[in-house]
C-alpha positions, 0 to 999 in steps of 0.5 A: 499499499502506498504511503498516501493511501495508507495515511488516508486509510489510517485517518478513515480508521481513526474517524470510524473506530477511535473513541476518546471522550464521553460524548454520549457514546452509542454502540449501535453507531458502530458498524460490526461489518465495516470493510473500509473505504468504498473503493476497497469494499467493492472488491468482493469477499475473496479479494477483500480477504486477500487484501486484508491478509496482504495488509496484515502481512506487511504490518507484521514486518513493520510491527516487528521493526517498531517493536525492536526499537521500542525494546531497544529504546526502553523508554515506553511500555505499550499495553494492549487490552482486548475486550469482546463478546464470546467468539468475537476473535480475541485469541485469533487476533492476538495470535495473528497480529503479534505473530512476528513480534519477538517473544522476549519483548511481549507478554500475554496474560488472560484473566480467569476466575480469581484465585484466593490470593487475588480475592485477598487484594483490591480488585485491580491488584491482579492486573496492575502487578502484570503491567508491561515493563518499559520496552515491552508490549503487554497484552491483556486478553480481557482485563480490569474492565471485566470488573465493570462488564461480566461482574456488572452483568453478574453482580454475584461475582463481586469478589471478597468483602465487596459482596455485601456492599450496596451495588448501586449507580455510585458503586459503578461510577466509583469503579469507572473513576478508579480505572480512569485514574489508573490509566492516567497514572500509567500514561503519565509514566510512559505506558501507552494504552490501546483498548480494543473492543472487537464488535461482533454482531449477534448473528455472526456470534451465532454462526461462529458458535454453530461452526464450533458445534458442527466441527469436532475439531473445534468442540473444545472451543465451545463452553457450557457457559457460552449460551448462558452468556449469549442470553444476556446479550442486551445486558452485556451490550449496555455494560460495554456501552457504558464502560466505553463511554465512561473510560474513553479518553485522549490518553487511553482511547477505545477502538471499536473494531468491526469484528464480523470479518476476522481478517479485516479486524486483524488488519485494522488492529495491526495497523493501529498498533504499528502506527501508535509505536512508530508515532513515538519516533523512537531510536535505538540508543546512541553509542557514546564515544567511550562505548565506541572505544571499548568496542574498537578494543574488543574487536582488535582483541578478537582479531588478534586471537 
């Protein structure tokens, strides 16, 4: 993709997907199947998939280079957060987008049912202790947003000594405030945060569930709880909408990514991640004159052996 075409596409992606402030955010305003500008959309399904794969492959190379400089400079950390309804494609997106990144510079965490140790701490503890180090990319497959999503839909999951609190509007407002304060603290201290909501339609989720049920090799992907959680679709949509509205900010934006087409979703995410790192204009550390002298001496010693 030529530079001007890429810049135009990135501008279009940011305009359609990025949420940076509380502006009466409505999830229904965001398409689950957007394919890009009109000239790309007209390619047809197969050509569209092929083009998305090509964009993703090119971005893998660019992301690999950007991550290497991020690691070498050791000035910033990057936190990628993935939230979505079941079957939206979190695992596949992480797998494909990060496939070209050096494992030494990348950390992935999935958050499940809290342990007894985690229950003995505040609800953000298990997330904050896994924040990425400078120079690294941290990936949260689900995150502290579960505490205002799945817990809000299922308040019986409230952990520890919070279970007897009055769970009212003020309770959730306090949690949004906690999250905003945490993210402001992180970004002030050079941790960049990209929050991705993979926006899949209810119809597409149904198709993906059926695909798992009809393919014996994918049976392991289907959980007994999947249909239970699907039955709460409206409540989850409301919870996502409120969480995004209350926690979107210029320093920690949300990106509502159309997820009905997996390859387009992956291409868009990879472009945003790569663009974010390259926009930092990082450079590898400059070698000082003293270091150059030491390198010359080491070279001479090796050559003389």
